[in-house]
ZANU-60452 format. One line per field, with one value per residue (C-alpha): residue number from 1; residue in one letter; x, y, z. Coordinates in Angstrom, 3 decimals. Layout:
BEGIN
num: (NUM;...)
residu: (A;...)
px: (X;...)
py: (Y;...)
pz: (Z;...)
END
This chain:
BEGIN
num: (1;2;3;4;5;6;7;8;9;10;11;12;13;14;15;16;17;18;19;20;21;22;23;24;25;26;27;28;29;30;31;32;33;34;35;36;37;38;39;40;41;42;43;44;45;46;47;48;49;50;51;52;53;54;55;56;57;58;59;60;61;62;63;64;65;66;67;68;69;70;71;72;73;74;75;76;77;78;79;80;81;82;83;84;85;86;87;88;89;90;91;92;93;94;95;96;97;98;99;100;101;102;103;104;105;106;107;108;109;110;111;112;113;114;115;116;117;118;119;120;121;122;123;124;125;126)
residu: (S;C;V;E;L;S;R;K;L;D;V;A;L;V;D;V;V;S;L;E;G;Q;L;E;E;L;S;C;R;A;E;C;L;D;E;E;H;L;C;A;S;S;Q;C;K;T;E;S;E;L;F;V;E;A;K;L;H;A;E;E;A;T;L;Q;A;H;E;A;S;Q;R;C;A;A;M;A;L;K;I;S;T;M;D;E;D;L;E;E;L;N;R;E;Q;T;L;A;R;Q;R;W;A;T;T;E;E;S;V;L;S;V;A;E;A;A;E;Q;R;S;A;E;K;W;R;A;A;E)
px: (47.673;49.051;49.924;47.070;45.073;47.069;47.267;43.821;43.552;46.417;43.708;40.876;42.911;43.576;39.215;38.531;40.997;40.168;35.972;36.978;37.963;34.858;32.894;34.358;34.171;30.126;29.855;31.952;29.316;26.591;27.979;28.263;24.291;23.796;24.909;23.402;20.325;20.681;21.313;18.209;15.942;17.244;16.739;12.987;12.309;13.834;11.659;8.589;9.276;9.410;5.916;4.404;5.187;5.485;1.398;0.683;1.737;-0.053;-3.281;-2.316;-2.970;-5.678;-6.895;-5.258;-6.978;-10.264;-10.084;-8.994;-12.057;-14.092;-12.597;-13.181;-16.986;-17.366;-15.966;-17.918;-20.781;-20.074;-19.079;-22.130;-24.464;-21.994;-23.325;-26.811;-26.591;-24.654;-27.352;-29.867;-27.990;-27.675;-31.512;-31.776;-29.611;-31.759;-34.401;-32.380;-31.932;-34.758;-36.672;-34.096;-34.628;-38.345;-37.324;-35.141;-37.971;-40.910;-37.843;-37.595;-41.169;-42.423;-39.544;-40.353;-44.136;-42.748;-40.361;-44.003;-45.643;-43.485;-42.928;-46.237;-46.349;-43.525;-45.033;-48.745;-47.048;-45.871)
py: (72.459;72.446;69.363;67.305;68.963;67.875;64.460;64.538;66.057;62.643;60.416;62.202;62.068;57.976;57.737;60.127;57.428;54.486;55.614;56.165;52.955;51.717;53.441;51.902;48.141;49.486;51.118;47.607;45.784;48.129;47.020;43.654;43.954;45.374;42.543;40.109;42.351;42.459;38.956;37.555;40.119;38.662;35.423;35.578;37.364;34.343;32.174;34.399;34.009;30.062;30.222;31.613;29.803;26.377;27.759;28.857;24.946;23.540;25.907;24.622;20.841;20.970;22.423;19.547;17.464;19.139;19.080;15.053;13.999;15.584;13.818;10.235;11.063;11.853;9.458;7.227;8.206;7.506;3.966;3.778;4.485;1.725;-0.310;0.100;0.218;-3.109;-4.347;-3.250;-4.672;-7.728;-7.998;-7.041;-10.053;-12.396;-12.019;-11.897;-15.405;-15.918;-14.854;-16.873;-20.117;-19.545;-18.354;-21.632;-24.164;-22.814;-23.316;-26.470;-27.434;-25.967;-28.143;-30.978;-31.011;-29.803;-32.733;-35.208;-33.761;-34.695;-37.956;-38.476;-37.279;-39.432;-42.776;-41.445;-41.508;-44.562)
pz: (54.747;51.309;51.682;53.229;50.293;47.828;48.864;48.960;45.539;45.126;46.440;44.591;41.144;41.905;42.791;39.631;37.226;39.158;38.030;34.898;35.120;36.184;33.875;31.191;32.196;32.658;29.207;27.762;30.214;28.126;24.739;25.091;26.441;23.598;21.235;23.127;23.552;19.106;18.928;21.494;19.365;15.942;17.636;18.620;15.147;13.524;15.722;15.226;11.409;12.060;14.165;11.341;9.315;10.575;11.019;7.720;7.062;9.517;8.448;4.705;5.627;7.074;4.163;2.863;4.891;4.683;0.494;0.552;3.215;0.757;-2.045;-0.239;0.658;-3.050;-3.724;-1.371;-2.885;-6.446;-4.924;-3.248;-6.874;-8.830;-6.077;-6.514;-10.788;-10.273;-8.056;-10.572;-13.428;-11.585;-11.181;-14.517;-15.855;-13.910;-15.607;-19.254;-17.620;-16.586;-19.918;-22.142;-19.936;-21.123;-24.317;-24.710;-23.741;-25.875;-28.760;-27.985;-26.828;-30.412;-31.607;-30.232;-31.703;-35.109;-34.802;-33.736;-36.267;-38.867;-37.722;-37.587;-41.435;-42.462;-41.101;-42.678;-45.689;-45.417)
END
């Protein structure tokens, strides 16, 4: 019975040593998993920060696009106003040319009449 207890004690000691080895192995695995978890958490945090940064850049780009659109609309309005001003100037120029032509005709008419009177006076004087 003492031998049997001794054998059982030896088996139990072997089991304890085996369990200690398994416990050590599990402890190492747990450490590895903790490191992987920390690494994954860090990577997730980095990716989250990158996402936030990308989102901010996208919002900024959207704002810049909106501002550019507003500037384009303002320029289109200016161009439209300039087109209207140019049309008005063209109308004024056409009227001025018409007035000039009328004035030129009147001047030529007066000059011709004066020339005729002068010629008549010369003939009458002869």
